C-alpha positions as CSV (number, residue, x, y, z in Angstrom):
1,M,-21.7,32.8,-6.8
2,K,-23.5,29.8,-8.5
3,V,-24.7,26.9,-6.4
4,H,-22.0,24.2,-6.3
5,I,-22.6,20.5,-6.9
6,L,-19.7,18.0,-6.7
7,F,-19.4,14.6,-8.5
8,I,-16.6,12.2,-7.5
9,I,-15.6,9.0,-9.5
10,D,-12.8,6.4,-9.8
11,G,-11.8,7.5,-13.2
12,L,-13.4,8.1,-16.7
13,P,-12.5,5.0,-18.8
14,G,-15.1,3.8,-21.2
15,G,-18.0,2.5,-19.1
16,G,-21.7,3.1,-18.4
17,A,-21.4,4.6,-15.0
18,E,-18.7,7.0,-16.2
19,N,-20.8,8.1,-19.2
20,V,-23.9,8.6,-17.0
21,T,-21.9,10.8,-14.6
22,I,-20.7,13.1,-17.4
23,R,-24.3,13.3,-18.7
24,L,-25.5,14.3,-15.3
25,C,-22.8,17.0,-14.9
26,D,-23.7,18.4,-18.3
27,G,-27.4,18.4,-17.6
28,L,-26.9,20.1,-14.2
29,Q,-24.5,22.8,-15.5
30,Q,-27.0,23.6,-18.2
31,K,-29.5,24.3,-15.4
32,G,-27.1,26.9,-14.1
33,F,-25.2,25.0,-11.4
34,D,-21.5,25.2,-10.8
35,I,-20.3,21.6,-11.4
36,T,-17.1,20.1,-10.2
37,L,-16.1,16.6,-11.4
38,L,-13.3,15.1,-9.3
39,S,-11.7,12.0,-11.0
40,L,-9.4,9.8,-8.9
41,S,-7.5,8.6,-12.0
42,D,-6.2,10.3,-15.1
43,K,-7.9,7.8,-17.4
44,C,-10.5,9.7,-19.5
45,E,-12.1,8.3,-22.7
46,Y,-15.0,10.8,-22.8
47,P,-15.1,14.5,-23.8
48,I,-15.8,16.7,-20.8
49,P,-18.6,19.1,-21.4
50,D,-17.9,22.9,-21.5
51,N,-18.3,24.6,-18.1
52,V,-17.8,21.4,-16.2
53,E,-14.6,21.7,-14.2
54,L,-12.6,18.4,-14.2
55,I,-10.1,17.9,-11.4
56,I,-7.8,14.9,-11.4
57,N,-6.4,13.6,-8.1
58,T,-4.2,10.5,-8.9
59,D,-2.3,8.4,-6.4
60,E,1.4,8.8,-6.8
61,Y,2.5,6.9,-3.7
62,K,4.9,4.1,-4.4
63,G,6.1,3.3,-0.9
64,P,5.5,0.2,1.3
65,F,2.0,-1.1,2.3
66,R,0.7,0.8,-0.7
67,R,-2.4,-1.3,-1.0
68,Q,-3.1,-1.5,2.8
69,T,-3.0,2.3,3.2
70,E,-4.6,3.3,-0.1
71,I,-8.1,4.2,1.1
72,S,-7.1,6.4,4.0
73,R,-4.2,7.9,2.2
74,R,-6.3,8.8,-0.8
75,A,-9.1,10.2,1.4
76,K,-6.5,12.6,2.9
77,S,-5.2,13.6,-0.5
78,M,-8.7,14.2,-1.8
79,D,-9.5,16.4,1.2
80,K,-6.5,18.7,0.4
81,V,-7.7,19.1,-3.2
82,L,-11.3,19.7,-2.1
83,E,-10.4,22.2,0.6
84,K,-9.0,24.6,-2.2
85,V,-12.0,23.9,-4.4
86,F,-14.4,24.8,-1.6
87,L,-12.5,28.1,-0.9
88,R,-13.0,29.0,-4.6
89,K,-16.5,27.8,-5.2
90,G,-18.2,27.4,-1.8
91,T,-19.3,24.2,0.0
92,P,-21.4,22.0,-2.4
93,V,-25.1,21.6,-1.7
94,L,-24.9,18.1,-3.1
95,V,-22.1,15.5,-3.4
96,I,-22.6,12.4,-5.6
97,S,-20.0,9.6,-5.2
98,N,-19.9,7.0,-8.0
99,L,-18.5,3.5,-7.9
100,H,-17.5,1.3,-5.0
101,K,-13.8,2.3,-4.7
102,T,-14.6,6.0,-4.7
103,D,-17.4,5.3,-2.1
104,R,-14.8,3.8,0.2
105,I,-12.6,6.8,-0.1
106,V,-15.4,9.3,0.3
107,A,-16.7,7.5,3.4
108,Q,-13.3,8.2,5.1
109,S,-13.2,11.9,4.0
110,K,-13.1,14.5,6.8
111,I,-14.0,17.5,4.7
112,L,-17.1,15.8,3.3
113,A,-18.4,14.6,6.7
114,G,-21.7,16.2,7.5
115,L,-22.4,17.3,3.9
116,N,-25.3,16.2,1.7
117,I,-23.5,13.1,0.3
118,W,-25.3,10.5,-1.8
119,F,-23.6,7.3,-2.9
120,C,-24.8,6.2,-6.4
121,I,-25.0,2.4,-6.7
122,H,-24.6,1.4,-10.3
123,G,-24.6,-2.4,-10.1
124,V,-25.9,-5.5,-8.4
125,F,-23.4,-5.8,-5.5
126,S,-24.3,-9.4,-4.5
127,K,-23.3,-10.5,-8.0
128,S,-20.3,-8.2,-8.5
129,Y,-18.7,-8.7,-5.1
130,L,-20.1,-11.8,-3.3
131,E,-21.0,-14.4,-5.9
132,N,-17.5,-16.0,-6.1
133,K,-16.9,-15.9,-2.3
134,T,-18.0,-18.4,0.4
135,G,-17.6,-18.7,4.1
136,L,-15.5,-16.3,6.0
137,S,-14.3,-14.4,2.9
138,R,-17.9,-13.7,1.9
139,W,-18.8,-12.5,5.4
140,V,-15.8,-10.2,5.5
141,K,-16.5,-8.7,2.1
142,K,-20.2,-8.2,3.1
143,W,-19.1,-6.5,6.3
144,K,-16.7,-4.2,4.5
145,I,-19.5,-3.1,2.1
146,Q,-21.9,-2.6,5.0
147,R,-19.3,-0.4,6.8
148,V,-19.2,2.0,3.8
149,Y,-23.0,2.3,3.2
150,Q,-24.9,1.5,6.4
151,N,-26.9,4.5,7.5
152,H,-25.9,6.6,4.5
153,N,-27.9,8.1,1.6
154,L,-28.1,5.8,-1.4
155,I,-29.2,6.4,-5.0
156,C,-29.9,3.2,-6.9
157,V,-30.0,3.1,-10.7
158,S,-32.9,0.6,-10.6
159,D,-35.3,-0.8,-8.0
160,A,-33.6,-4.2,-8.4
161,V,-30.2,-2.7,-7.3
162,G,-31.9,-1.3,-4.1
163,L,-33.7,-4.6,-3.4
164,D,-30.4,-6.5,-3.7
165,L,-28.7,-4.1,-1.2
166,K,-31.4,-4.7,1.4
167,E,-32.0,-8.4,0.9
168,N,-28.6,-9.8,0.0
169,L,-26.3,-7.4,1.9
170,S,-28.6,-6.6,4.8
171,L,-28.1,-2.9,4.4
172,A,-30.1,-0.4,6.3
173,P,-29.5,3.0,4.5
174,K,-30.4,6.4,6.0
175,K,-32.4,7.1,2.8
176,M,-32.6,5.2,-0.4
177,V,-34.1,6.4,-3.7
178,T,-34.3,4.9,-7.2
179,I,-33.2,7.3,-9.9
180,Y,-32.8,5.9,-13.4
181,N,-29.9,6.9,-15.5
182,P,-30.6,10.0,-17.7
183,F,-30.8,10.1,-21.5
184,N,-31.0,13.1,-23.7
185,F,-33.4,11.9,-26.4
186,A,-32.8,14.7,-29.0
187,E,-29.0,14.5,-28.6
188,I,-28.9,10.7,-28.9
189,K,-31.1,10.8,-32.0
190,S,-28.9,13.5,-33.5
191,Y,-25.6,11.7,-32.7
192,S,-27.0,8.4,-34.1
193,L,-27.1,10.1,-37.5
194,E,-23.4,10.4,-37.8
195,N,-21.2,8.2,-40.0
196,N,-21.5,4.4,-39.3
197,P,-18.5,2.5,-40.7
198,Y,-20.6,-0.6,-40.8
199,S,-23.5,0.9,-42.7
200,G,-25.1,-1.5,-45.1
201,E,-23.9,-4.6,-43.1
202,N,-26.4,-7.0,-41.5
203,Y,-25.3,-7.3,-37.9
204,F,-26.2,-7.8,-34.2
205,L,-24.3,-5.6,-31.7
206,H,-23.0,-6.2,-28.2
207,L,-21.6,-3.2,-26.4
208,G,-20.1,-3.2,-22.9
209,R,-16.8,-3.3,-21.0
210,F,-14.8,-6.5,-21.3
211,H,-15.6,-8.0,-17.8
212,S,-16.6,-11.6,-16.8
213,V,-20.1,-10.4,-15.7
214,K,-20.9,-9.4,-19.3
215,R,-20.6,-13.1,-20.3
216,H,-19.2,-12.8,-23.8
217,D,-18.8,-16.6,-23.8
218,R,-22.6,-17.0,-23.6
219,L,-23.0,-14.3,-26.3
220,L,-20.8,-16.2,-28.7
221,E,-22.2,-19.6,-28.0
222,A,-25.7,-18.2,-28.5
223,F,-24.8,-16.6,-31.8
224,A,-23.2,-19.8,-33.0
225,I,-26.3,-21.8,-32.1
226,A,-28.7,-19.2,-33.7
227,N,-26.8,-19.6,-37.0
228,L,-28.3,-16.5,-38.5
229,P,-27.3,-14.8,-41.8
230,C,-25.7,-11.8,-40.1
231,K,-22.6,-10.7,-38.3
232,L,-22.0,-10.0,-34.6
233,L,-20.1,-6.8,-33.7
234,I,-18.6,-6.6,-30.3
235,A,-17.7,-3.2,-29.0
236,G,-15.8,-2.4,-25.8
237,Q,-12.5,-2.7,-24.0
238,G,-11.3,-4.0,-20.7
239,D,-9.6,-6.9,-19.0
240,E,-6.8,-8.4,-21.3
241,N,-7.5,-11.9,-20.1
242,I,-11.2,-11.5,-21.1
243,V,-10.1,-10.2,-24.5
244,R,-7.9,-13.3,-25.0
245,A,-10.7,-15.6,-23.9
246,I,-13.1,-14.0,-26.3
247,K,-10.7,-14.3,-29.2
248,Q,-10.1,-18.0,-28.3
249,K,-13.8,-18.6,-28.1
250,I,-14.4,-17.1,-31.6
251,V,-11.8,-19.5,-33.0
252,E,-13.1,-22.5,-31.1
253,L,-16.7,-21.9,-32.4
254,G,-15.4,-21.2,-36.0
255,L,-16.8,-17.7,-36.0
256,Q,-13.8,-15.8,-37.4
257,S,-15.7,-14.6,-40.5
258,K,-18.9,-13.6,-38.6
259,V,-17.6,-11.9,-35.4
260,L,-15.7,-8.5,-35.3
261,L,-14.2,-6.9,-32.3
262,I,-14.5,-3.2,-33.0
263,G,-12.9,-1.7,-29.9
264,F,-14.1,1.1,-27.7
265,L,-16.4,3.7,-29.5
266,V,-16.7,7.3,-28.2
267,N,-20.0,7.5,-30.2
268,P,-21.5,4.1,-30.7
269,L,-24.9,5.5,-31.6
270,P,-24.7,5.3,-35.4
271,I,-23.7,1.6,-35.1
272,I,-26.6,1.0,-32.5
273,R,-29.1,2.7,-34.9
274,E,-28.4,0.4,-37.8
275,A,-28.1,-2.9,-35.9
276,K,-30.6,-5.7,-36.4
277,A,-30.6,-5.8,-32.6
278,V,-28.6,-4.8,-29.5
279,V,-27.9,-8.0,-27.4
280,L,-26.9,-8.2,-23.8
281,S,-25.8,-11.6,-22.4
282,S,-24.8,-10.5,-18.8
283,D,-25.1,-12.3,-15.5
284,S,-26.3,-8.9,-13.9
285,E,-26.9,-5.3,-15.1
286,G,-27.4,-2.4,-12.7
287,L,-29.7,-0.9,-15.3
288,G,-28.6,-1.7,-18.9
289,N,-27.9,1.7,-20.5
290,V,-27.2,0.4,-24.0
291,L,-30.8,-1.2,-24.1
292,I,-32.3,2.3,-23.5
293,E,-30.0,3.9,-26.0
294,A,-31.0,1.3,-28.6
295,L,-34.8,1.9,-27.9
296,I,-34.2,5.7,-28.4
297,C,-32.5,4.8,-31.7
298,N,-35.5,2.6,-32.7
299,T,-33.4,-0.5,-32.5
300,P,-34.7,-3.9,-31.2
301,I,-33.2,-5.3,-28.1
302,I,-32.7,-8.7,-26.5
303,S,-31.2,-9.5,-23.1
304,T,-30.8,-12.3,-20.6
305,N,-33.3,-11.8,-17.8
306,C,-30.5,-11.2,-15.4
307,P,-30.7,-9.7,-11.9
308,G,-30.8,-5.9,-12.1
309,G,-32.6,-3.3,-14.1
310,V,-33.3,-5.2,-17.4
311,S,-36.8,-6.2,-16.2
312,E,-37.6,-2.5,-15.5
313,I,-36.7,-1.7,-19.2
314,M,-38.1,-4.7,-21.0
315,V,-41.8,-4.6,-20.0
316,G,-45.0,-5.1,-22.0
317,E,-44.3,-6.2,-25.6
318,L,-40.5,-6.2,-24.9
319,E,-40.8,-9.0,-22.3
320,Q,-40.9,-11.7,-24.9
321,Y,-37.3,-10.8,-25.9
322,K,-35.8,-11.6,-22.5
323,S,-34.0,-15.0,-22.4
324,E,-33.0,-17.3,-19.6
325,L,-29.4,-17.3,-18.5
326,T,-28.4,-20.0,-21.0
327,S,-26.8,-19.9,-24.5
328,H,-29.7,-21.9,-26.0
329,S,-32.4,-19.6,-24.6
330,L,-30.5,-16.5,-25.8
331,A,-30.0,-18.1,-29.3
332,E,-33.8,-18.6,-29.4
333,K,-34.3,-14.8,-28.6
334,M,-31.8,-13.9,-31.4
335,R,-33.8,-15.8,-33.9
336,L,-37.1,-14.3,-32.6
337,V,-35.9,-10.7,-32.8
338,Y,-34.3,-11.3,-36.3
339,Q,-37.6,-12.7,-37.7
340,N,-40.1,-10.7,-35.6
341,P,-38.7,-7.4,-34.3
342,P,-40.9,-5.4,-31.9
343,V,-42.5,-2.1,-32.9
344,I,-40.7,0.5,-30.7
345,T,-42.6,3.4,-29.3
346,E,-41.5,6.4,-27.1
347,D,-43.6,5.0,-24.2
348,M,-41.0,2.3,-23.9
349,Y,-38.3,4.7,-22.8
350,K,-39.9,8.0,-21.7
351,K,-39.2,7.5,-18.0
352,F,-35.5,7.7,-18.7
353,D,-35.7,11.3,-20.0
354,L,-32.9,13.6,-18.9
355,D,-35.1,16.3,-17.6
356,V,-37.2,13.9,-15.5
357,V,-34.0,12.5,-14.0
358,I,-32.3,15.9,-13.4
359,G,-35.5,16.9,-11.5
360,K,-35.1,13.9,-9.2
361,Y,-31.4,14.7,-8.5
362,L,-32.3,18.3,-7.7
363,S,-35.0,17.1,-5.2
364,L,-32.1,15.6,-3.2
365,I,-30.8,19.1,-2.4
366,K,-34.0,19.9,-0.5
367,Q,-33.8,16.7,1.6
């Protein structure tokens, strides 16, 4: 019987944490491990690698107090599913829980209690969960987060994510490690050579889920101020209210002929490869996966110098392409990268290599 590793996640809609989880599952199964990926939703925008077993455990409950009982109810439902999995495959030597809602469910699991569980923190929690709260509601939210993670094993996707948990959420984990997200350089370069429907166009690219933290309003304002002879492609999907606000902003700024919303892309790499630059305009980024993918594709990058992992990617020569958290500063960096792009070398991204990262995950088994 192969050694069993279990990954658990909210669902697999188009998003960075979801893509990273699938990449880890694939890398570990190629090393000879038996990988189970348990998804708590039937949403799946990504192809599942061969030999990775995907199990879906959705919530069918429609009764009263649905929201109030969701976490404990779903923990019980998950345990029933996992009991059968463990009988077939054996107890996992490593359990990786991804995303906060999943972490809350996993923390209440009976069958996982006492196992080698690690919660992977993909974002800057103080920005995602506390920024818009004050007084009692902020204290309560902070307490709820502490209750899930206090004295547990945590993987942080950047040093900045870990620092935020300690300083802004007063968390005291059992163990905490930084493990960057993994990237298969050869695969990324190969996939980037596939057909690009925008080939021959002159464009900047923004890629990310449609969420307020991504600050599409700042992106559009900066692009309007920069007034460069190129287009802006915006890839992604998400909150319908955000989509509506983006469309309104495009009209408000008179950018209808220069900005294209191109939807969710299963393989965005060809479009990344031919972009003048990939742009991030966020208020926070756990790491900033698309910036790393761009560098591997030899594409220039610019980003707001936001809390999170951006400063761990954009070091050395790339530092000059970080903007302040304002539209005018981001516009200035758009002009800079358009006129003076950096020379990209493998040294800029080698620490994100898949084999290096897989090695760090495997070291958790021994702990």
